[in-house]
C-alpha positions, 0 to 999 in steps of 0.5 A: 104466440105461435098459432098451431097449423091444424089439419082436418081429421082424416075420414079414413082414420076410423075406429074400426082400423088397426091403431097403427093404420093412421100412423102409417098413412101419415108417414106415407104422406111424408109426415115422418117422424111422427109423434103422438100426444095425450094426457092423464089426470084432467078429472081428479080432485087432487094431483097433477095433470100429466102429458106424454109425447111419444115418437115410435119408429115406422112399422111398430106393432105393440100387441095390446097397445090401446087407450090406457083407460082400457088396460089394467094397471099390470098391462099398462106397466108392461106396455110402458116398459115396451114403449120406452124400449122401442120409442125413438124418443119420448117426453113428459110434461107435468103441471101441478095442482097449484098451477092448475088452480091458477090457470085452469085445467084446460090451460094446464093440460095444454101446457103439459102437452106443450112441455112433453113435445118440447122434451122430444129429442127428435123434432117431429114433422107431425104431432097427433094430439088426442082430443080437440085442443091443439097446442102452441107449437110450430110443428104441423099437428092434427087433433084426433077425437078418441086419438088414443084408440085411432093412433099407435103413437097416441095410444103409447103416449096415453100409457106413458102419461097414465103410468107416470101420473100413477107413479107420482100419486104413489109418491104423494100417497107416502106424503099424505097417507090419510087420503090413500092416493095410491088407490084412487089416484085423486079421483072423487071416490066416496073414500076420497071425499070421506078423507077430505071431510075427515082431514081437510084438503092437503097441498095437492088438492085442486081448490078451484076444481070440482069446487062444489063437492070439494069445498062442501066437504071441506066446509063441513069439516071446518064448520063453515 
């Protein structure tokens, strides 16, 4: 297994800086092309975990681009289109619920991120990974706590991952309309838990994930 070569977090990369400042700093230090990686869907009771890797050209400034969780769905959709227009390349990795149950959510997230990076058409010299967990990839990498607020590339990856996952959940909504996945995207809302209580779990539910709330509602329905 290739062990990731981690860099220490740069003290200059504060949350008060413009989100592209870190990216430009890394490029001036020779780390270009630069890619950002982020995920969406670690927390839901249902559906896949999705990761995206995005490589933006030097000097890119996308107005309003920041952590996808801070954006409205319409803002994310508009930025998604802009990101795909300007990106040098991008890649997406998806790990479905059955695999999450088999290997655990942390490993599934790592695999989704690794797949996303492997799908980049251009080999990056540096990968900025949101969070504290590195990936198994030979490219030099740096983990960034709140990276989706500190790096333009990571923010772009956050938006691409979120929009991709939301679209997948809309497809699953058509297959399993009782759960209204289009609305809550698989998260543990009261509506979702009530649907599980009334209809049981469907094939995209994570049976080993948040097991207490999920299995208790399922057990109530089955009389167990």
